[in-house]
C-alpha positions in Angstrom: -24.7 36.0 8.8 -24.7 32.2 8.9 -27.4 30.2 7.3 -29.5 28.2 9.8 -29.6 24.5 9.7 -32.5 23.0 7.7 -32.6 26.1 5.6 -33.3 25.3 2.0 -31.4 26.6 -1.1 -33.0 25.3 -4.2 -33.1 21.5 -3.8 -30.4 21.6 -1.0 -31.1 21.4 2.7 -28.3 22.9 4.9 -27.1 20.5 7.6 -24.0 22.2 9.0 -21.5 25.1 8.7 -18.1 24.0 7.4 -16.1 27.3 7.2 -15.5 30.6 5.4 -14.2 30.6 1.9 -12.7 33.4 -0.2 -16.1 34.6 -1.4 -18.5 33.5 1.3 -19.4 30.6 3.6 -19.3 26.9 2.9 -22.0 24.5 4.3 -22.6 20.8 4.4 -26.0 20.2 2.7 -28.1 17.4 1.3 -29.4 17.2 -2.2 -32.8 15.8 -1.7 -33.2 14.7 -5.3 -30.3 12.3 -5.3 -30.1 11.8 -1.5 -26.4 12.8 -1.5 -24.3 15.1 0.7 -22.8 18.2 -1.0 -20.7 21.2 0.0 -22.5 24.5 -0.7 -20.4 27.5 -1.4 -22.6 30.5 -0.8 -21.6 33.9 -2.1 -21.2 36.5 0.6 -24.1 39.0 0.9 -21.7 41.9 0.8 -20.7 41.1 -2.8 -24.0 39.8 -4.3 -24.7 43.2 -5.7 -21.2 43.5 -7.3 -21.8 42.4 -11.0 -18.1 41.7 -11.6 -17.8 39.5 -8.5 -21.1 37.8 -9.3 -19.8 37.2 -12.8 -16.6 35.8 -11.5 -18.5 33.4 -9.2 -20.4 32.1 -12.2 -17.2 31.8 -14.2 -15.7 29.8 -11.4 -18.5 27.4 -11.6 -18.3 27.0 -15.3 -14.5 26.4 -15.2 -14.6 24.1 -12.3 -17.5 22.0 -13.7 -15.4 21.4 -16.9 -12.7 19.7 -14.8 -14.1 16.2 -14.0 -11.1 14.6 -12.4 -10.7 12.4 -9.3 -8.2 14.8 -7.8 -10.3 17.9 -8.4 -13.4 18.6 -6.3 -16.3 18.1 -8.6 -18.8 21.0 -9.2 -22.4 19.7 -9.5 -24.6 22.7 -9.8 -25.0 26.5 -9.5 -28.1 28.3 -8.5 -29.8 31.2 -6.7 -31.6 31.2 -3.4 -35.0 32.7 -2.8 -33.4 35.9 -1.5 -31.2 36.3 -4.5 -28.0 34.8 -3.1 -25.8 32.7 -5.3 -24.5 29.2 -4.4 -22.3 26.6 -5.8 -23.0 22.9 -5.1 -19.8 20.8 -5.0 -18.6 17.4 -4.1 -18.4 17.0 -0.3 -15.0 15.7 0.7 -14.1 14.7 4.3 -10.5 15.3 5.2 -7.8 17.8 6.2 -6.1 20.4 4.1 -2.5 19.7 3.0 -1.5 22.7 5.1 -2.9 21.0 8.2 -1.3 17.7 7.2 2.2 19.3 6.9 1.8 21.5 10.0 5.4 22.5 10.1 6.7 18.9 9.8 8.4 17.1 6.9 6.2 14.3 5.4 7.3 10.8 4.9 8.8 10.4 1.4 6.1 7.9 0.4 3.5 10.6 1.2 5.5 13.3 -0.6 5.6 11.2 -3.8 2.0 9.9 -3.8 0.5 13.3 -3.0 2.8 14.8 -5.6 1.8 12.4 -8.3 -1.9 13.1 -7.7 -1.5 16.9 -7.7 0.6 16.7 -10.9 -2.1 14.5 -12.5 -4.8 17.0 -11.7 -2.7 19.8 -13.2 -2.2 17.7 -16.4 -6.0 17.5 -16.7 -6.5 21.2 -16.0 -3.8 22.5 -18.3 -4.9 20.2 -21.1 -8.3 21.9 -20.8 -6.5 25.3 -21.0 -7.2 26.1 -17.3 -4.5 27.6 -15.0 -5.3 27.4 -11.3 -3.3 30.5 -10.2 -3.9 29.9 -6.5 -2.3 26.5 -5.9 -1.3 26.2 -2.2 -1.6 23.7 0.6 -4.7 25.4 2.0 -6.4 24.7 -1.3 -5.6 21.0 -1.4 -7.6 18.5 0.7 -6.2 15.1 1.8 -8.9 12.5 2.5 -8.5 9.9 5.2 -7.7 7.4 2.5 -4.8 9.5 1.2 -6.7 10.9 -1.9 -5.8 14.4 -3.0 -8.6 16.8 -3.9 -7.8 20.3 -5.3 -10.2 23.1 -4.3 -11.1 26.5 -5.5 -10.5 27.3 -9.2 -11.7 30.9 -8.4 -8.4 32.3 -9.8 -8.4 30.0 -12.8 -7.6 31.4 -16.2 -9.1 29.9 -19.3 -6.0 30.5 -21.4 -7.5 29.8 -24.9 -10.4 32.2 -24.3 -8.5 34.9 -22.6 -10.7 34.8 -19.4 -9.1 35.4 -16.1 -10.3 35.2 -12.6 -9.1 36.5 -9.3 -9.5 35.9 -5.6 -8.2 37.2 -2.2 -4.7 36.8 -0.9 -4.1 35.3 2.5 -4.2 38.7 4.3 -6.4 41.1 2.3 -9.8 40.8 0.8 -10.1 42.7 -2.5 -12.7 43.1 -5.3 -10.7 43.6 -8.5 -12.3 43.3 -11.9 -12.9 39.8 -13.4 -10.7 40.5 -16.4 -7.1 40.2 -15.2 -4.4 42.2 -17.0 -0.7 42.9 -16.5 0.0 44.8 -13.3 -2.6 43.0 -11.2 -1.0 41.0 -8.3 -3.1 38.0 -7.4 -2.8 34.8 -5.3 -1.2 33.9 -2.1 2.2 35.5 -1.7 4.3 32.5 -0.5 3.3 30.2 -3.4 2.8 32.6 -6.3 5.3 32.6 -9.2 7.6 35.5 -9.8 5.6 36.6 -12.8 2.5 36.7 -10.7 4.3 38.7 -8.0 5.4 41.2 -10.6 2.0 41.4 -12.2 3.1 39.9 -15.5 1.2 37.6 -17.7 1.0 34.0 -16.4 0.4 30.6 -18.0 0.4 27.0 -16.8 4.1 27.2 -15.8 3.1 29.5 -13.0 1.2 26.6 -11.5 4.3 24.5 -11.8 6.2 27.1 -9.8 3.5 26.9 -7.1 3.7 23.2 -7.2 7.4 23.3 -6.7 6.9 25.4 -3.6 4.4 22.8 -2.3 6.8 20.0 -2.9 9.5 21.9 -1.1 7.2 22.3 1.9 6.1 18.7 2.0 9.8 17.6 1.9 11.2 20.1 4.4 8.3 21.0 6.6 8.8 24.7 5.9 7.9 27.1 3.2 10.3 27.8 0.4 9.6 31.5 0.7 8.7 32.9 4.1 9.7 36.2 5.4 8.5 38.5 8.2 6.1 40.4 6.0 4.2 40.1 2.8 6.4 42.7 1.1 9.6 40.8 2.0 8.0 37.5 0.9 7.2 39.2 -2.5 10.9 40.2 -2.8 12.1 36.7 -1.9 9.8 35.1 -4.5 11.2 37.4 -7.2 14.8 37.6 -6.2 15.9 34.8 -3.8 16.4 31.1 -4.1 15.2 28.9 -1.2 17.5 27.2 1.2 18.8 23.9 -0.4 16.6 21.0 0.5 19.6 18.8 1.5 20.2 21.1 4.5 16.6 20.8 5.7 15.9 17.1 5.9 17.7 14.2 7.5 17.7 10.8 5.9 18.4 12.0 2.4 16.4 13.1 -0.6 16.5 11.4 -4.0 18.7 13.6 -6.2 16.1 13.5 -9.0 13.5 14.9 -6.6 15.7 17.7 -5.4 16.5 18.6 -9.0 12.9 18.5 -10.0 11.9 20.9 -7.2 14.8 23.2 -8.2 13.6 23.2 -11.8 10.1 24.0 -10.8 11.3 27.0 -8.7 13.4 28.7 -11.4 12.5 32.4 -11.8 12.5 32.4 -15.6 9.4 30.4 -16.9 11.4 29.4 -20.0 13.9 27.6 -17.8 11.3 26.0 -15.6 9.7 22.6 -16.0 7.4 23.2 -19.0 4.6 20.6 -18.6 2.8 19.0 -15.7 3.1 15.7 -17.5 6.8 15.9 -17.1 6.4 16.4 -13.4 4.0 13.5 -13.1 6.4 11.1 -15.0 9.4 11.8 -12.8 7.4 11.6 -9.6 5.8 8.4 -10.8 9.2 6.8 -11.5 10.4 7.9 -8.0 7.3 6.5 -6.4 7.6 3.2 -8.3 11.2 2.9 -7.2 10.5 3.9 -3.6 7.6 1.3 -3.4 9.9 -1.4 -4.8 12.6 -0.7 -2.3 10.0 -0.6 0.5 8.5 -3.9 -0.5 12.0 -5.4 -0.7 12.5 -4.7 3.0 9.2 -6.3 4.0 8.7 -9.9 5.0 9.0 -12.6 2.4 5.3 -13.3 2.5 3.5 -12.4 -0.8 2.1 -9.1 0.2 1.0 -6.7 -2.6 1.5 -3.1 -1.5 -0.6 -0.5 -3.3 0.0 3.2 -2.8 -3.1 5.4 -2.8 -3.1 7.2 -6.1 -5.3 9.3 -8.4 -7.9 7.4 -10.3 -10.0 8.1 -13.1 -13.1 9.5 -14.1 -15.6 11.1 -12.7 -18.9 11.6 -14.3 -18.1 11.3 -18.0 -14.4 11.9 -17.6 -11.9 9.1 -17.1 -9.0 9.8 -14.8 -5.3 9.4 -15.4 -4.2 6.5 -13.3 -1.0 6.8 -11.3 0.6 4.8 -8.5 2.0 1.3 -8.6 0.9 -0.6 -11.7 0.6 -4.3 -11.9 1.9 -6.2 -14.8 -0.2 -7.8 -17.5 0.9 -10.9 -19.4 2.2 -10.3 -22.9 4.1 -12.6 -25.3 7.5 -12.0 -26.8 9.6 -9.6 -24.9 7.4 -9.7 -21.8 5.0 -7.4 -20.2 5.1 -3.7 -19.7 3.4 -1.6 -17.1 0.1 0.0 -17.8 0.2 3.4 -19.5 -2.1 6.1 -18.1 -3.8 9.0 -19.8 -6.4 11.7 -18.9 -9.5 11.9 -21.1 -11.5 15.1 -21.1 -15.1 15.6 -22.4 -15.4 16.2 -26.1 -19.2 16.0 -26.3 -21.9 15.6 -23.6 -25.1 15.8 -25.6 -28.4 14.3 -24.5 -28.6 11.0 -26.1 -25.7 9.0 -27.7 -22.6 10.2 -29.5 -20.3 7.7 -31.2 -18.1 6.8 -34.2 -15.6 9.7 -33.9 -13.4 10.5 -36.9 -10.7 13.2 -37.0 -10.2 15.6 -39.9 -6.7 15.2 -41.5 -5.3 18.3 -39.7 -6.8 17.2 -36.4 -8.7 20.4 -35.8 -12.2 18.9 -36.2 -14.0 15.7 -35.4 -17.0 14.1 -37.1 -19.3 11.9 -35.2 -22.8 10.5 -35.2 -25.4 11.7 -32.6 -28.7 10.1 -31.8 -30.6 12.7 -29.7 -32.4 11.6 -26.6 -35.9 10.4 -27.4 -35.0 9.9 -31.1 -34.3 6.7 -33.1 -32.5 8.6 -35.9 -28.8 9.3 -35.9 -27.1 11.9 -38.0 -23.5 13.1 -38.6 -22.1 16.2 -37.1 -18.8 18.1 -37.2 -17.4 20.0 -34.3 -14.2 21.9 -33.9 -11.9 20.7 -31.1 -11.3 23.1 -28.3 -13.9 25.6 -29.5 -17.3 26.4 -28.1 -18.8 26.8 -31.6 -22.0 24.9 -32.2 -22.0 21.6 -34.0 -22.7 21.5 -37.7 -25.0 18.8 -39.1 -23.6 17.8 -42.5 -26.8 16.7 -44.1 -30.4 17.0 -43.0 -32.8 15.0 -45.1 -34.6 13.3 -42.1 -32.9 10.0 -43.0 -30.4 8.3 -40.7 -26.7 8.9 -41.4 -24.1 6.9 -39.4 -20.4 5.8 -39.3 -18.6 8.9 -40.5 -15.0 8.7 -41.9 -13.1 11.7 -43.0 -11.4 11.6 -46.4 -7.6 11.8 -46.5 -7.8 15.2 -48.3 -10.2 16.6 -45.8 -12.8 17.7 -48.4 -15.5 15.1 -47.7 -16.9 12.7 -45.1 -18.0 9.2 -46.0 -21.0 7.8 -44.2 -23.8 5.3 -44.4 -27.2 6.7 -45.5 -30.1 4.6 -44.4 -30.5 1.6 -42.1 -29.2 -2.0 -42.1 -30.5 -3.9 -45.1 -31.4 -0.8 -47.1 -28.5 1.7 -47.1 -26.0 3.4 -49.3 -22.4 4.5 -48.9 -22.3 8.2 -49.7 -19.9 11.2 -49.6 -20.9 14.6 -48.2 -18.7 17.7 -48.6 -17.1 18.9 -45.4 -19.1 22.1 -45.5 -22.3 20.2 -45.9 -24.6 20.0 -48.9 -25.7 17.3 -51.4 -24.4 13.8 -50.9 -22.8 11.7 -53.6 -24.0 8.1 -53.8 -21.1 5.6 -54.1 -22.7 2.2 -53.8 -25.9 0.6 -52.5 -25.6 -1.7 -49.5 -27.9 -4.4 -48.1 -25.8 -5.7 -45.3 -24.3 -4.6 -42.0 -23.2 -1.0 -41.7 -19.6 -1.7 -40.7 -16.8 0.7 -39.7 -15.4 2.7 -42.6 -11.6 3.2 -43.3 -10.1 5.2 -46.1 -6.9 4.2 -47.8 -4.4 7.0 -47.5 -4.4 7.7 -51.2 -8.2 8.1 -51.1 -8.9 5.4 -53.7 -10.6 2.8 -51.5 -12.9 2.6 -48.5 -12.7 -0.6 -46.5 -15.6 -1.9 -44.5 -17.1 -5.2 -43.5 -20.4 -7.0 -43.4 -22.7 -9.1 -45.6 -22.6 -7.6 -49.1 -25.6 -7.9 -51.4 -27.1 -10.6 -49.1 -24.5 -13.2 -50.2 -23.4 -15.0 -47.0 -20.3 -16.4 -48.8 -19.0 -12.9 -49.2 -19.4 -12.0 -45.5 -16.3 -10.2 -44.3 -14.0 -7.4 -45.5 -15.0 -5.5 -48.6 -13.0 -2.8 -50.4 -15.1 -0.2 -52.2 -13.8 2.0 -55.0 -14.5 5.6 -54.3 -14.3 6.4 -58.0 -17.0 4.0 -59.4 -18.4 2.0 -56.4 -16.8 -1.3 -57.6 -16.5 -3.7 -54.7 -13.9 -6.4 -53.9 -15.2 -8.9 -51.3 -12.2 -10.6 -49.7 -14.2 -13.6 -48.4 -15.0 -14.4 -52.1 -11.2 -14.4 -52.9 -10.2 -16.4 -49.8 -12.5 -18.1 -47.2 -9.9 -17.1 -44.7 -11.5 -13.7 -44.6 -15.0 -14.9 -43.8 -16.2 -13.4 -40.5 -13.6 -10.6 -40.6 -14.6 -7.2 -39.5 -13.5 -3.6 -38.7 -10.7 -3.2 -41.2 -8.3 -0.3 -40.8 -5.7 0.9 -43.3 -2.1 1.4 -42.1 -0.7 4.9 -42.4 1.3 3.9 -45.5 -1.7 2.1 -47.1 0.2 -1.1 -47.6 -1.4 -3.2 -44.8 -4.8 -3.7 -43.3 -5.6 -4.6 -39.7 -8.8 -6.3 -38.9 -10.6 -8.3 -36.2 -11.6 -11.9 -36.6 -14.7 -12.6 -34.4 -15.2 -16.3 -33.7 -18.4 -18.1 -33.0 -17.9 -18.0 -29.2 -17.7 -14.2 -29.4 -13.9 -14.0 -28.8 -11.8 -11.8 -31.1 -8.2 -11.5 -32.3 -6.4 -8.9 -34.4 -4.7 -9.7 -37.7 -2.7 -7.8 -40.2 -2.4 -8.6 -43.9 -0.9 -6.8 -46.9 -3.2 -5.1 -49.4 -2.2 -4.5 -53.0 -2.8 -1.6 -55.4 -5.7 -3.6 -56.9 -7.5 -3.7 -53.5 -6.9 -7.4 -53.0 -5.1 -9.1 -50.0 -1.5 -10.0 -50.5 0.6 -12.5 -48.6 -0.4 -14.4 -45.5 -2.3 -12.9 -42.6 -0.4 -12.5 -39.3 -2.0 -12.4 -35.9 -0.9 -9.7 -33.6 0.0 -11.9 -30.6 -1.4 -9.7 -27.9 -3.0 -11.7 -25.2 -6.5 -10.6 -24.2 -10.2 -11.4 -24.5 -12.7 -10.1 -27.1 -10.1 -8.0 -29.0 -11.6 -5.7 -31.6 -11.6 -2.2 -33.3 -7.9 -1.9 -34.3 -6.5 1.6 -34.9 -3.0 2.2 -36.2 -0.6 4.5 -34.5 1.0 7.3 -36.6 4.2 5.4 -37.1 2.5 2.2 -38.1 4.4 0.2 -35.6 1.6 -0.3 -33.0 -2.1 -0.8 -32.9 -4.6 0.5 -30.4 -7.5 -1.9 -29.8 -10.5 -2.5 -27.6 -10.7 -5.6 -25.4 -13.0 -7.1 -22.9 -16.6 -6.0 -22.3 -17.1 -2.2 -22.2 -19.5 -2.7 -19.3 -17.1 -4.8 -17.2 -13.4 -4.9 -17.5 -13.3 -3.6 -21.1 -10.6 -1.1 -21.9 -8.0 0.1 -24.4 -4.6 -1.4 -25.1 -1.8 -0.7 -27.4 0.3 -3.5 -28.9 3.3 -3.8 -31.2 2.4 -5.3 -34.5 5.7 -7.2 -34.8 5.5 -9.2 -31.5 2.4 -8.2 -29.7 4.2 -6.7 -26.7 1.8 -4.2 -25.3 0.0 -2.8 -22.3 -3.4 -1.5 -21.3 -4.0 2.2 -21.1 -5.5 3.1 -17.8 -8.1 5.8 -17.8 -10.0 4.6 -20.9 -12.1 1.8 -19.4 -15.5 1.4 -20.9 -14.5 2.6 -24.4 -16.7 1.5 -27.2 -15.1 3.2 -30.2 -11.7 4.7 -31.0 -10.2 7.3 -33.4 -6.6 8.6 -33.6 -5.6 11.8 -35.3 -3.2 11.6 -38.3 -0.3 12.9 -36.2 -1.1 10.4 -33.4 -1.4 13.1 -30.7 -5.2 13.2 -30.2 -7.2 10.2 -29.3 -11.0 10.2 -29.3 -13.2 7.5 -27.8 -16.9 6.9 -27.1 -18.0 5.7 -23.7 -21.5 4.7 -22.7 -23.8 1.8 -22.5 -25.3 0.3 -19.4 -24.9 2.1 -16.1 -25.5 -0.2 -13.1 -26.5 1.4 -9.8 -26.9 0.0 -6.3 -30.5 -0.1 -5.3 -31.5 -0.3 -1.7 -34.7 -2.3 -1.2 -36.6 -1.3 2.0 -37.9 -4.7 3.1 -40.4 -3.1 5.5 -41.8 -0.4 3.2 -40.7 -1.2 -0.4 -42.1 2.1 -1.6 -39.2 3.8 0.2 -36.6 2.0 -1.8 -34.1 4.0 -3.9 -30.5 4.4 -5.2 -27.6 3.8 -2.8 -24.3 5.7 -3.0 -25.2 7.0 -6.5 -22.8 8.3 -9.1 -22.9 8.8 -12.8 -20.8 5.7 -13.3 -20.9 2.0 -12.4 -21.7 0.7 -8.9 -22.4 -2.9 -8.0 -21.7 -6.0 -6.0 -22.4 -4.5 -2.5 -22.0 -6.2 0.8 -23.1 -5.1 4.3 -20.6 -5.2 7.1 -21.4 -7.6 9.9 -22.6 -4.7 12.1 -24.6 -3.1 9.3 -22.8 0.2 9.7 -20.9 0.1 6.4 -21.2 -1.2 2.9 -18.4 -2.3 0.6 -19.0 -2.3 -3.1 -17.3 -2.2 -6.5 -17.3 1.0 -8.6 -15.5 2.7 -11.5 -16.5 6.2 -10.2 -12.8 6.8 -10.0 -11.9 5.4 -13.4 -11.2 1.7 -13.1 -13.5 -0.7 -11.2 -12.1 -0.7 -7.6 -13.3 -1.6 -4.1 -15.0 1.2 -2.1 -16.5 1.5 1.3 -19.3 3.9 2.4 -21.4 4.3 5.5 -24.8 2.6 5.8 -26.5 5.6 4.2 -24.2 5.5 1.2 -22.2 8.6 2.1 -18.6 9.3 2.8 -17.4 6.7 0.2 -13.7 6.0 0.2 -11.6 3.9 -2.1 -9.7 0.9 -0.7 -7.9 -0.4 -3.8 -6.0 1.2 -6.6 -5.3 -1.5 -9.2 -5.9 1.1 -12.0 -7.2 -1.2 -14.6 -8.2 -4.7 -13.6 -11.7 -5.2 -12.4 -12.0 -5.7 -8.6 -15.2 -7.1 -7.2 -17.1 -9.9 -5.4 -16.6 -8.2 -2.0 -17.2 -10.1 1.2 -16.6 -8.9 4.8 -14.8 -11.0 7.4 -17.0 -11.9 10.4 -15.2 -9.4 12.7 -15.6 -6.6 10.1 -11.9 -5.9 10.0 -11.1 -7.3 6.5 -12.6 -7.5 3.1 -12.0 -10.3 0.6 -12.5 -9.7 -3.1 -11.2 -10.9 -6.5 -9.3 -9.0 -9.1 -7.1 -9.8 -12.1 -4.0 -7.7 -12.0 -2.0 -10.3 -14.0 -4.8 -11.2 -16.4 -6.3 -14.2 -14.5 -8.5 -13.8 -11.4 -7.1 -14.1 -7.9 -8.3 -13.7 -4.3 -7.1 -10.7 -2.2 -7.8 -9.4 1.3 -7.6 -5.7 2.3 -8.1 -4.1 5.8 -11.5 -2.5 5.9 -9.9 0.7 7.2 -7.4 0.7 4.3 -3.9 -0.5 4.0 -1.7 -3.1 2.3 -3.3 -5.9 0.3 -2.7 -9.5 0.8 -2.9 -11.8 -2.2 -4.1 -15.3 -1.3 -4.1 -17.1 -4.6 -1.7 -16.9 -7.6 -2.5 -19.8 -10.0 -2.6 -19.5 -13.7 -6.3 -20.3 -13.6 -9.4 -18.4 -12.4 -9.8 -18.1 -8.6 -12.9 -15.9 -7.8 -15.9 -15.1 -5.6 -14.5 -15.4 -2.1 -16.7 -16.1 1.0 -15.7 -16.2 4.6 -16.4 -19.1 7.0 -18.5 -18.1 10.0 -15.4 -18.0 12.3 -13.2 -16.2 9.8 -10.6 -19.0 9.7 -11.3 -20.0 6.1 -12.1 -18.4 2.8 -14.2 -20.4 0.3 -13.8 -19.5 -3.4 -14.4 -20.9 -6.9 -11.5 -22.2 -9.0 -11.0 -24.0 -12.2 -7.6 -25.4 -11.1 -9.0 -29.0 -11.2 -10.1 -28.5 -14.8 -13.7 -27.6 -13.9 -15.1 -24.8 -11.8 -15.5 -26.1 -8.2 -15.7 -24.7 -4.7 -12.5 -24.7 -2.7 -11.4 -23.4 0.7 -8.1 -22.2 2.2 -6.9 -20.8 5.5 -7.1 -17.0 5.7 -3.4 -16.9 6.6 -2.4 -19.0 3.6 -1.7 -22.6 2.9 -2.8 -25.1 0.2 -6.4 -24.9 -0.9 -8.7 -27.9 -0.4 -11.4 -28.9 -2.9 -14.9 -29.2 -1.5 -17.4 -29.9 -4.3 -17.0 -32.5 -7.0 -19.9 -31.8 -9.4 -19.3 -28.2 -10.1 -19.6 -25.0 -8.1 -19.9 -21.4 -9.3 -20.5 -19.4 -6.1 -20.6 -20.2 -2.4 -22.0 -18.6 0.7 -21.5 -19.9 4.3 -24.4 -20.3 6.7 -24.0 -17.9 9.6 -23.7 -20.9 12.1 -21.0 -22.5 10.0 -22.9 -25.8 9.6 -23.1 -25.8 5.8 -22.1 -23.9 2.7 -24.8 -23.0 0.2 -23.7 -23.1 -3.5 -24.8 -23.4 -7.1 -23.3 -25.9 -9.5 -23.5 -23.6 -12.5 -24.5 -20.1 -13.5 -27.7 -21.1 -15.3 -31.1 -21.6 -13.8 -31.1 -24.5 -11.3 -31.3 -25.4 -7.6 -29.3 -24.2 -4.6 -27.4 -26.9 -2.8 -25.9 -27.1 0.7 -22.8 -29.1 1.6 -20.8 -29.4 4.8 -17.4 -27.7 4.9 -15.7 -31.2 4.7 -17.4 -31.9 1.4 -20.1 -34.3 2.6 -23.9 -34.1 2.9 -24.6 -32.6 -0.6 -28.3 -31.7 -0.6 -30.7 -29.6 -2.6 -32.2 -26.9 -0.4 -34.1 -24.7 -2.9 -35.2 -26.8 -5.9 -37.0 -24.0 -7.9 -35.3 -22.6 -11.0 -32.9 -20.1 -9.4 -31.2 -18.0 -12.1 -27.6 -17.0 -11.9 -25.7 -16.7 -8.7 -27.3 -14.1 -6.5 -28.0 -15.4 -3.0 -26.8 -14.6 0.5 -27.4 -15.5 4.2 -28.3 -13.7 7.4 -29.2 -15.2 10.8 -32.8 -15.5 9.6 -32.0 -17.7 6.6 -31.0 -18.0 3.0 -32.1 -15.1 0.7 -32.4 -15.4 -3.1 -34.1 -14.1 -6.2 -36.8 -15.9 -8.1 -38.7 -14.9 -11.3 -42.2 -15.1 -9.9 -45.0 -13.0 -11.6 -47.1 -11.0 -11.0 -44.4 -8.9 -9.3 -44.1 -5.5 -11.1 -40.7 -6.4 -12.5 -41.4 -10.1 -12.4 -38.9 -10.7 -9.6 -39.3 -11.5 -5.9 -36.7 -11.5 -3.2 -37.4 -14.6 -1.1 -36.1 -16.2 2.1 -35.7 -19.8 3.2 -35.7 -20.3 6.9 -33.6 -22.9 8.8 -36.8 -25.0 8.9 -37.1 -24.9 5.2 -40.1 -22.5 4.9 -39.8 -20.2 1.9 -41.4 -16.7 2.2 -41.9 -13.9 -0.3 -40.0 -10.9 1.2 -40.2 -8.1 -1.4 -41.2 -7.6 -5.0 -38.9 -5.7 -7.4 -40.1 -3.2 -9.9 -37.3 -3.9 -12.3 -35.2 -6.8 -13.5 -32.1 -6.8 -11.3 -28.5 -7.8 -12.3 -28.6 -11.3 -10.9 -24.9 -11.6 -9.8 -25.1 -10.2 -6.3 -27.4 -9.5 -3.3 -26.7 -8.4 0.3 -29.1 -8.1 3.2 -28.4 -6.0 6.2 -27.9 -7.9 9.5 -31.2 -6.6 10.9 -33.1 -7.8 7.7 -34.3 -4.3 7.1 -32.6 -3.6 3.7 -31.4 -5.5 0.7 -28.8 -4.1 -1.8 -29.1 -5.3 -5.4 -27.7 -4.2 -8.7 -30.0 -2.3 -11.0 -29.0 -1.9 -14.6 -30.0 1.4 -16.3 -29.5 2.1 -20.0 -27.8 5.4 -20.7 -26.3 7.2 -23.7 -22.7 7.5 -24.7 -20.4 10.5 -25.0 -17.2 11.3 -26.7 -13.9 11.9 -24.7 -10.7 13.4 -26.0 -7.1 12.6 -24.9 -4.9 15.6 -26.0 -1.2 15.2 -26.1 -1.5 11.4 -26.6 1.8 9.6 -27.0 
């Protein structure tokens, strides 16, 4: 019996029936707490009373909720209705199943490859977590309107490490077998199951790869690899027959590597099959890159940048593995290399903040510091990797302990005891117990790094209050003797975050300059703990470089660069010449640790979470979050008709451009740079295009993308910074800021290309055109100061708002110029104000918080305003298994 509309299940209100799933019905519903649309999977009444089925339903929720990935439907919640029914709240995804997309027809090769990359990427994440899908088929794969893949239904998933198995119905029969699967049970959909599944033998992740091969075959040919007149004959074909060669089923040719890959996936013997999803992903990615390059070579000679829709990272607390077409980043020496891509899975998700990870020498455990929510005291804990065992607190004397670093022999963990200005370096046994005091410390509590022989611990900070000794300090573990490098050579003043190389002969460190920028250096270190030879800068180009971590072979360094709340990320660079690349999927990292064998990478991610806040200008009390997620959203812009909103978000991993409807729902991703920040969105007057800025080559440039999705058009390509585009009222011009003259000024250029023309001469950081095209409003710098107006030809420079307007957040509608002003006694100190064409300034709405002052957008009907609201949040630890 179907649930009626407006019926309530917990906090969810049913809006519509979607369809019948394997264990019940699926409904579209609204979560009234977060004002978001979800899909509710409701357990069929006929099986509510079956404890095994109910247990399987709960296990499905637990497994699926562990897989936070942009190509896997996210599970939000599980609950029970008032009448005892069970439900699962999941991400609502609009689109068609891959089965419907194929519909008996071969897909375009571009679609085969981009869908394949995303499916493979999702399997990498699942298999890394020890989860096997066991029911992978086109009917369980959604394709969104934007070309994003979303895998559904982990109801048959097996948590390999824990021996749990789950089952579901096949395509013709509904059964209710036990939750615990054993040899002899035949599960899954016949045409896509592996031979070992069909024979009831034990399965592992390679069974999913067989199913994936069958899906690839069908996308390429338009027909199933195994399809007979009956289920029994299809069983027999899966076990005994090879499918018809692909070359006989598709005109136009198939890349030989792709045909070979499908053949390897469909081998009957798992040992002869492709062994890892990452191998599949790598081959498909190479084919996609090559195919994209050939396609772009056939296009016009105009400088179009084509981006294929691809999987993007992270979701909630998980960063995604980025695939697709990667832009290049400038590097010295041998040139640039494309971005690497990884998948990070949750390691911790405790309430509060976890940071400073450190691996045990054998890589089986990680030590970290945790500050529980509501507490100001951090302590050090140890947790096994891949286990559900509880964390172990190493020492509990109610004093703070931070910055753990595992000893090379694995017997103890070094950490700081106390707070800045009054602390001690101490050692605590791995199993916990009494600490051993090494040395008292009155300065900064810097990162700790053990020398491989266990003799020294390197750190940094002001030692004993002596400013002349600020910088790297080596501490003798045996007797606490200290060697302050800045006292030996002033070159090391201001150095921080030292890290011993794997052989102990070199030390990498960051040098932070007065303007906040940082560079990575390497220097030799002698047996006596003193620097030897000259320091050498690792010539990797990037901003705010810090936190170096050596790779296992000592040839490369991992490092953080940029701001963790903006375009910050992780890169790896060769020590010898600085050639390196960013690692997509690790944006927002604040700390790094690499296991001794180099195959496990841990990182902390957290800080400030910015949300879009919709201010109701008529009834401010009805204001609230817009298009919320657990990650960063900001820089929104209403479409000219007010029906859609474009914004920047890293909900998929990197900060990309998204579009949602006016309610904040049905968000879809427009860009897939996979690493560089994309933002400053502005709609064209006809609502068909969106201009924005991004930095795929390191410097910022202006791009335009169709609002409905499609190929990008790059408008600028100078070596400087071109940013913050704004359309003219007729859509013929785009205004933007640029430093190409040596100072940041306002420029404009034709939307179809051509040479830019400078407008301002006394500085210009942001521009917005009046809706009638008469003037351009702009600010000369980003600090507090007036708003000016100037004609498009550069004449008539005039102050229009002379109060101290901070930063760059102002916009226009037909009713006038909108801006923020700090004007107590508003609850948050800030007012949204409007200047009419006649020059009258009116208070429009108070804000109950201090907004991010970079962007503002007002709906065309002057009913709503979208602003950025910063929210502080904790940090969590993520793990990249199988790191290379």
